[in-house]
C-alpha positions, 0 to 999 in steps of 0.5 A: 794520506794512504797510498791510492787514497782519493784526495780531499780536494775535488777538481770540478769542471776544469779543462786540464792544463798541460803539466797541471799534475806537477802543481796539483800533486796529492800532497799539495791538495792535501795541504789546500784541504787542511788550509780550507778546513781550518781557515775558511770558517774564519774567512766567512765570518770576516766577510760577514763583518765587512757587511756590518761595517759597511752598514754602519758607514751607510748610517753614519757617513764617517770613519774614525780610528779604533778606540779599543786598539789605542794601546797598539797605536801608543805602545812601543813595538817593531816588526820583525827585522827585514830579510836581506832579499827585501832590504832594497825595494826602490823599484818594484815591477808588477804584472801577471804570471804569464810566461812572457811577463815572468820572463820580462819581469825577471829581466827587468832590472827591478828590485822586486817583482809583484807576481800577481794572481789578483787584479792583474790576472783573470782567474781562468783555470789556465792562469791559476795553474799555469801561473804557478808552473811559470813561477816554479820554472823561473826558480828552476831557470828553465822558463823561456818565451818565443814571440809568435810574431817576431820569432824572437826568443827571450831567456832569463838573464843572470840568476844574481839579477833576478828580482825578489818575488813577492806573490799576490794571491786573490782577495778574500772575497773570491772563491776558486770554483774549480776546487772543492773540499767537502762540497764547498769551493776553496777561497781563491786566496788559500788556493794561490797562497797554498800552492805557491808556498807548498811548492816554493817555500823550501826552494826559495830558502835554499836560494837565500830568499823566502816565500814573500806575499802581498796581501790584497783587499784587507779591510781590517786588522782582524783580516791581517790576524787571519793571514798571520795564523795562516802563515804560522800553520803553513810554516809548521805544516811544511817544516819551515822556520817560523818567521820565514814568511814576509807579507807586505799589506796593500792599504787599498781600502779606506777602512784599512787606512784607519788600522795601519798600525793594528794591521802591522801589529797583527803581522809583526812577526811576518810583516815587511811593509805597507803599500799605497794601492791608490786605484783600489783605495779610490774604489773603496772610498766610492764603494763605502761612501757611494750613497753618503751625498754630495760631499763624497762624490768623487770627480773624474778618476783622472782628476784625482791626483796624489796631491789631492789633500785626502790622498796626501793625508793617506800616503803620508800617514802610511809612511809615518806608520811604517817607519815608526814600526821599522817597516818599508813604505812602498808607493803607488803605481806608475801605470803609463805605458811608454809609446815609442811611436810618439816621442813628444807625448812619450816624454810628457808622460815620462815627466809625469812619472818622474814627478810622481816618483820624485814626490814619493821619494821626497815624502819618505817612501822606500820604493814604488811600483811601475807597470812596464820595464821601460819605467824601471830606470825612471823610478830608480833614478828618482829613488837613487837621488834620495837613497844614494847607496842606502837600501831604504830611508826608514830612519825618516820617521815623519814625525811632522805628519799629523793626520786626523780621521776627517782628513782621510775622507775629505773627498770634497777637498779635491776642488774638481767636479764630475764631467761628461768627458769623465762619464764617457771615459768611465764607460769606455775604460770599463767596457774595454777592461771587462772585455779583455777580462772575459777573454782571460786577460787581467792586465790590459793597455787602455788609452796609454795606461796599464789597467787592472781590475781596480780600473773597472771597479772605479769606473763602474762605481763612479757611474753608480754613485753619480746616478745615485747622487743625481750629479749634474755634468756641465760639459755635455754636448747638449748642455748641462745634464743630469746623470741618469740611467738613461744617459749612461745607457746612451753613452754606453750604446754610442761607445759600443756602436763606435767599437763595432765601426772601428773593429769591423763586424767580424772582429767585433763579434769574435770578442766579448764586447756585448757581454762586457757592455751588458755586465758594465751596465748591470754593475753600474746601474742595478739598484743593489750595488754589487760588492765586487765586479769580479763576482758576477764576472767570474760566472761568465769567465 
């Protein structure tokens, strides 16, 4: 671009963030413009294909492995060799890229930090730009954090103990309203990926690591193919050797579960593994089969454990698929937040985390997620017991696993049923999460669990499904009741009144409680199902 020429990217209605010029350089914005012009049309086509596939599911109430890609599943191929920095992934900590989390994650002792611009981060301009600055500062080792309450200062530990960073950009469905090219908003995924890659790829290579990514919300192998094309283009554009990028794909949609091998195949030169994103996976099942009748009604979220037959089918197929192709299999989230004030309750919760991680390690997973630094040693102990000094267990091919198409969607195999307590919990958790999100927080502690956007998605989707299926709840205070819009509104109003009483009028009014309440009811009760809660929520942010 000639000196003094205007950037192709227009910054729209964004209150400037301190030091944003260090991220939004002319060269970086040119890169975003190039990504947008080349790849957004393909993104748009893939979003249209999602709608077509959902219409087919609504018509047939079923899914199957793709017949036209059978040759991919049956042929012999492997993903590219794993870089040294990602060989050992036995414990991965997840969280947003605010300053405090950046320091805590880097000092957590985990092998990997999932630096999250997606479900654990509300996409305020400050979070989008500030998160990029915090990652750059972490690599430059200039970041620190001072607790405003205690005055205690936290600095980075030794460089050799810093985890490998795997950055998660936003999903394909979200645009960045503050950045436009040719009058159109740039997809948030391209903004997050592009800024991070442009500023850090060379720096990471010099550190002996590389630009590593988690890819969220993918629904088909064609979406994985688009990411691979983006990686190839970006590496050429920045003069980075092909194959430097590594991507781990979250299998967190039901359609992707039927295309695990195809997804790895499309990304085979850049793939490093798959992850069992359990909460979004449940959301995706409800979303896709929301109107398919009683057989697909999901019971209370907290009653659907990873030992449910349809969840076992999903996770065991994931391990087998990854190890067959030489990729890492990464387990799901331990969202528990340690409670040091209640040792007995804390130990009971830790026991559940240990059991969950013991099961994953025994099943063949190579690592797993935690949401809090105190859980790093708990998860590590489970995987140390199985792995020992080995970095992973890819040699366990799990050829004993045979999963049918029907087993992946056998939702009625749980044996559990919806309850009034589950409805109240869905309303409470949904409202509390949305309220925090509207204040710019994406990772929120609710009832002892670290929740992200997937939590609110499950909550509102289950309410929608239960109303549509006219579910009967056996444990309501007044006896057996049917889930209706009127019942949901009553429960939500009772919860709102309780929040006002607990918080006091002044604190209540200072928050976003009424807007959160209204938005939850809108996305839970509108006849037209909203594909993603974060789309209307973004308009309020």
